[in-house]
Phi, psi and omega in degrees: 000146176280168192303322181294313176301316181296316178298313180303318179303310180293317180298311190260327192241006183265134173124143180197167180298315180299316179295320177298317177299314179299321175296321179298318178293316180298329185305311182299320178292311179302315181294323176297317179301315178302313177294329181280326187264332194240153170284079195297338179295338181272350181273113179252336183226135189223133172235127177247116184270130187072039187294347180067234187272001176086010183296322181294322179304312176300315185291316180297322177291319182291312186282322188239358183054048178245116179281132183243163173244149176234154175230130183212128174289322183294122177297316181299313181289318182287325178296319179300314181296321177294308187288319185258333182255337185072028183262159180275099179236127172271122176276081189195168169285171182297317180297326180270358187290337184078006178284146182286133174296157174055040184235004182238133171296330181220128171238124182247152178211094184262122177048054178236316192301334180288345176270356190262127178295327179238076184303329179296315178290323178299317181291322176301317179297312181304310180305329183296337183264359180270128174297153173302132184084358182275186182238143172242122181242114181243134175226138180212165175293145179271097182280358173257009184290160176301316181299318177300315180298312187293319184279337179055227183298345175277353179300120190300343179269001173279094182238082194298334183281342179228334172269097190246354179226113183258142183227155167227175182308318185286324178287328171295315178305315179300315178301313179293319181299315181299332181265000182072028179263130179271126178278116180281312176206150179229126178255132177229128181234143180252000000 
């Protein structure tokens, strides 16, 4: 799909009960990763890009007492977060969000980069919202893992209409190196 069609798909047609349940489960893992990798006591401002239903915003507030902002293209998902969880979600792209650049100690992006047609520009945009000395945390599926290799076309994350940019540890490292991003720590699970 071209950029406009892809954007329209995420704005109008993305979200389901199955997806919502998956995001709820992933939230516990993602919040644990934040606590494992970062000095959370130093994080005062937090932005979650592609926040979905807003579960991570609620969990980070509950676990670490960090108030967060979310950005989400899906109207259905962002509305759920606002109406049911009472979290701050901008239903917009990052660039359209109106959030101030260089204003967040932590910017996270969990399982979003694989949906983006131009990951280089996307990472540049994410970096722009991180305060000097802050952290950018990106997590995606490892499409070079042994599980992906063994399952081949049956790997459940091969979703060609929405997972359009596939990464492994080395391709992410190259992307970050090209942007001048220093990797503090990398977790890899197969």
